[in-house]
N, C-alpha and C positions, 0 to 999 in steps of 0.2 A: 456439411457446411450450412451454416445459418444464413438464410437470405438476408441481405443488408437491411431490409425493412423491419426485420425482427430483432436486430441488434439494439441493445439498450446500454446507456452509460452507467458507470458506477461499479463498485467492487462486488456487491452481491450478485449482479448478473454475470459479471466476468468470471467469478468463482464458480457459479453454477454451470456456466457454459464450459469451463475447463473440466469440471467433474464429468459432465456428460460426454465430452469429446474424448477424455482419457478412457472412460468406460468403453466407448466404441472402438478405440484403438486396442484396448486389451481384449475385447471380444474377437477382433480380427486376428490378433496374435495367437489367442487360444485355439481358434479353429485351425489356424495354420500349423500349429504344433501337432495337432491331431491328424490333419489330413494332407498337409504339404502345401508348398507355395503355389503349385500349379493346379490345385484342385479347385473346383467350382461348387456352388451350392446347387445340387440337382433339383431341388424343389422350386427354384425360381424359373420363370419362363426363360427360354433360350435367349431372348433379346435383352434380358436383364442380368444375365449371368456375367460374372467377372471372376478372374482368378483371385485366389487369396493374396497373391503378390500385389495385384492392382488394388485390391481392397485395402491392404495395409498401407500402401503408398497414399491412397486417397485419404485415409483416416489420419495419417501422419501430417499431411498437408493441412487438414482441418485443425489438428491439435497444435501445430506450429502457429497458426493464425491466432488461435485463442490464447496461447501462451503469451504472445506479444501483447494482446489486449489486456490480459491479466497483469502483466508486468507494469503496464502503464497505469492501470487502475490502482494497483498497490502503491505505486510511487506517488500518485496524486492524492491518496487517502491521507487526511490530516492525522498527525501523530499526537 
């Protein structure tokens, strides 16, 4: 999730943000395919570990937010 103070207006930022968030969602999905929904990353400290299920859901929330911003940016772009 991008902290609101780092959000910028305009299509270039919205598109870059979408690409970044889509990549993060794909990474979570790829790890889940290999290790399962209830697996965690054992290399993270215990207090930072989350299941792949939680990771995917968090990344989907982020992706949904930037999709909305991208739709707005595209619709506002002059033709």
